[in-house]
Every structure is written in structure tokens, then in C-alpha cells.
Steps between C-alpha positions, in 0.01 A plus 500: 500500500503114489693496827256742657203293398659182644542679837135607502391156407709340775367745757131422397572139510646509848220720627222285356614138510761481789376304799823547707455684837645516847211316659714206575679685766166514708562182671233538737232450220657145436456387868227243539454493870252725655300523174166339435462270203264650238292261290458757238746771408364822346727733297495871535279646220695823506824314389317321210545626142201661342597370150712190551722439201722224369852618493771363270867437567719760360819457316808580722716774376814296515346194325500418139188372313502117563336417166274202523306530829507221767132411429579399145810322594317298762223409262757397243677272742195315619256474198672164392428356845144632490449342160599161655270460796578131555872562534689383821437777771830435680688541166308827420567636841870422484537650151310814600729543815807445297381738211413766759844478663663531159293791404606671825866432438485629145342828583692782336567684822657184657705415177609863498615499863691169456668626170622824660640305805689247278640786282608691813681201653670407170625869478605546867683167523824669360508703819553166714739318264846586612656522146236738365439698823784770418363560159148534644614757748711705263236527238219560769288201429259603756395786272430259218296281733290793592465577130383152440243519771358826352507385137320168539121539437202276476496512122801491245389831352486684822842355583636628167331845545656543846837375385526761229398783733728380768803480269453852352424644837812358644710645222352838541525496877860390491591773252326755725684369800840524344435857380366603843794343681746683267331832551440440882855405587369322820328817624189365679292825454565516134435126456163552674405784266600284188294216648205736535540594132508137405195409707303791350567386146397142590180625670421678179583174306271304747202739537483692167656251241341195677819297489522380865717205442779682343477799735509276812795298367697809387469659849597177670796459293620857573443483864676161545804611298544849672409388862728199461779717372456762777475230773835352404655838468419554874743202587208244537630140547342344197784293338513718217860535413432398134290815449735763653436462860484861662565647152204335312554427133148604392549344148583163640196515746261606213654234271459231759141605560414496120656165439340337806152635410538393135593145610194490742282623221619249246467224766145593570395534136648166413357315808151646451508388132633158548358380826124465524429806277159667541396671176343840520338431172319202612384668813380790313315295253334290766411790702348690214284197413383452863410884500283470200327183629431694831367807313274282277352328821441837661328642192291192472327567825316796326562843607131592490372171609601550859306821507175297451569203736488611862637180615840552320770734563430885486792519247600258241863520609573380865672730728883510417468343160555828315829573700604141448455516126689835471789380709517180302526698189764714638707187595453374148659816370804438718514149369491636142797717577690218627417275218644757258843426646488127449683331216343210323589319179150561370574871478450812719193554708226694299471769763327753279212266409453393852518855602210584284316196631558634852382842404179350377470286816526813711224664298277196549561524885405873469169383347445259773562778758264740302227233508547452859456880571190504292349218705599656828309817413175308479396433850158430397365435139195688371200322364587574148875376552367158642264465208769575257754268664234217503425559137868463387611243750544225243705723259718630788571150627609379140724802474666429835545127398645604159760738657600235754539254211729748311702552819541121539601450129772783524620361826547152361691625195732716720570207733567251228647746246269336248353693200141613486254386258320723256173404655545655845164631636438878497289716732363737224193289436398449855543872566289592202229245625498682827459842330219363289330379815536839664350660182214251507426578862493873429292448189242285694507735796428802272207313339345421836526868603318618188221235547443591866536879453834525683380299804721195442827693551708241685855593371634845487783608277741492803426136555659404165834655636605199696473265211652740252801540729525120532508474119758765447731332775432162322601646168813633639606163650406327174705751306804437726456120468507546115838673529623230723388244239682685228814496699481139572433422135821697413696305752386143463320503158152385382378162421286469188288219373782393256756467785640153520590403873519123479872421407 
């Protein structure tokens, strides 16, 4: 279902925000001669958007959450210079240029590319040294190099996960290849049928059991061993006398394959761990904190405030923000899985606790989406709804600010891994104040109706539905935030007034 939703979101993104076209092939439209210069250029009104919307950049499927955004990093790099307005301008400009260059060179994707290249060079160098070339050829070092290239990943945890799946898949694939070769006896038709059975089982492993990594590697190992053995049995000149020549020794081929893959896996795991390691735990923690900050800022806009203000957006969430938040949370889940495979001296990764935090986070995102749907159904507010929103404007603003505050406090604790205090603000009092304001409006309205013999009926019963739905969604978000707070307290502890921090 997640993959299906991602495809639909990508299709919608391409259809709505893509500006690519083939108009550049119409070269005659770019010719300047024979055309009068126009002092004022008018656009085609039929091509203008009826409701221009501000789109947001979506997270690429292949990308990982970057953690701290560029805007915050840029501000952190310049606030010291901004606080010293009388500093040397040349020194400031030179320092900023050098810092910008260093930031570019220390990007995780660049470091990862350089690291993979260095590891591949160090592994493949034995194929070019005369004294080690025979050993490299005998034990099929190219298979180990291929395994290294597959195993290395952006984070250490993802590399460990891929290494385990590749090792187990190689053992299963090699065992299946040996059994199939013994049964097939170099018969191509029987080998094809046995290969179909192996492919069928791996398809079940990939599609039904959702273990794509092991299924791919198992099928790859089976195909490489059987096809290689069959090719040398057909008298193909491949310098394979050490593996039986035209009478392949399937056990030797499979053993060489397993040893080469194991060496490549170990080299990839060691290299990813020792050389510029990128921790999935840190990326997950930073990504979750940034997600909470973003959700707090979105909720601070006021889901119902935009319905009253005609100058603002027709929706409190910009186009593409909902899909971006959902995809970001999906990427955080993959990081949580990778972090589980990382080893640290501080202990194993608390995947169960963070799993419950992510579950509550997804429920909060569902509340965001529900509030968006409620707002979209109100193309025009009634007189009673406008009066009710005006009467409760202050309470709703305070409630939105309090929820944003809670989001920011939780994000700070997650980012720093610091304990919470026992004085963290709650949303219950602001929610009760809003409900009291609604009750006061209803009470005053009913009194006016009785005094004026029913002629002062501004708000009907249906006009209260919008605010009650907002209150229910807000209560759901507050309840999930309370669960997240309890999980953080269980992880990092609680600071009381007796806590002594100065040592």
C-alpha cells in the first residue's frame, strides 16, 4: 500500500508541478527577426491558474532525511558575523566563502561517494599487483568487489542490514545451485525448470514475505553459480582449470563464490564503520526533531483561521505539504529499521520505544489530514460560523500556540537527548477554555433568542459542527503528544526541582 501511494503521489506531483515540455524544439518561436518589439507583454488568461497555490519541494524517494535544514545551518553560520556589524568585510566575505566550500565538501552524499571509491580502489588493487593477482583470480575477487559495492550504504545500520541479508541469501542460493546442478546433470531443460522453481520461491519471498533484499541476492547467487558452471561446461575459454574446466566442480565454484562474497561483505562492513561513519541513529533523531518542528509550525497557522482570512491560503497546509510529511515519516521508519542494526557501546537502539513514537506521529499526521479535509469542505462560511469563529479567535490562537510550543519542546529533547522537566506545558487547560467559550456563546445566543422571540437566531446547530470537529481533532493531537511525552520521559528521564546539574 505504501508503494502504491508513493506512485500516486509522484504522478500527482509530475502532473501538477512539472514545467518540462517540448516547446524548446519550436525554434522559430525564438527567432527575433521579423518580429515587432512589444512594449508590454500580455499573458494568456486561459493559461493562468484560477487558484494560484504555493507549492513545496517534495522529498525524493531515494533521499534520506537530511536532519537540520539548510536554512537553520545558514543562520547558525552567520549569526556571529551579524552580531558584529563593525567586523572587517573582507575577512567576513573570505570566511563565509571558505565555510561554504567546506560545507559543500562535507555533504554526506559527497563523503559517501568518496568513501565508496576509496574502498573499491583498496579492494581492487590486489587484481593489479603481480604477486596477488593469481589468488585474486582463483578466489574470484571480482565477486567480492561486487558484494562490497552492494553492501555499502549511506548509514552504518543500513550497511549491516544489507550485509546480513546478502550473506544468508548467498548461502541459500549457493546450496540451491549445488542441488540443482547435481539433479540436472548439465541438462539445460531440467536446469531451466529448476531455475523457474527457485525464481518462483524467491518471488514469494520478495512479494509476500516482503524480504526483497534476501530474495534478490539468493536468486543472483543461484544464477551466477549455475550459469557460470554451465558456460564452462560448454568449453568456454575462461581460464577455469582450477574449477574443473569442461567438467565443472560445482562445490568448488560455490565455495569460491561464498568465500568471495563473505570477504566483500566483511570489507564493506568494516570500511563503513571505520571510515567516515554516518549513524542512522543520529539521522533518525535529527529527522524526527525537524519533523516535529515542521508540524508545530504548520499547526500554528491555525486550521480555522485561514477560513476567515480571505487574503491567506484557502487551506492551512500548502500544496504538497501533506505528501511531503507522509513521505518524510516513511523515510524515518526506514532509518529506524537501519538504526536497529547498529552497534554502540551505549547499548542497543530502543526500537520499540521509537516505534511507538512513530505510531503516535502517524496518528498526528492523520489528524492534520482530517483537519485539512474539514476545511476543504467549507467553501463558504455561514453567518453563524463566522460569528462563532470571531467569538473564539483568541482561545483558538492560544491553543495553536500551545500545541506548537509542545512540539518544539519535544523536538528539542529528541534532538539533544535531554530529559524533560516535570513542568512541561499541557494542552488540556487551553482546550477546556475553548470549550467554555463555545458554551458561553451558545448560552448568550439562546438568551438573545428568548428575549427577541426567536428573531435573533444567527447560529444554527449545524454551525457548531465545524468548531466541535476542530476540538475533537485537537484533542486527538494532544493525546498523541501526551503519549510521545511519556515515551521520551521513559527514555531520557525527568528533571525535578531537586535535580543537581552543576558539577
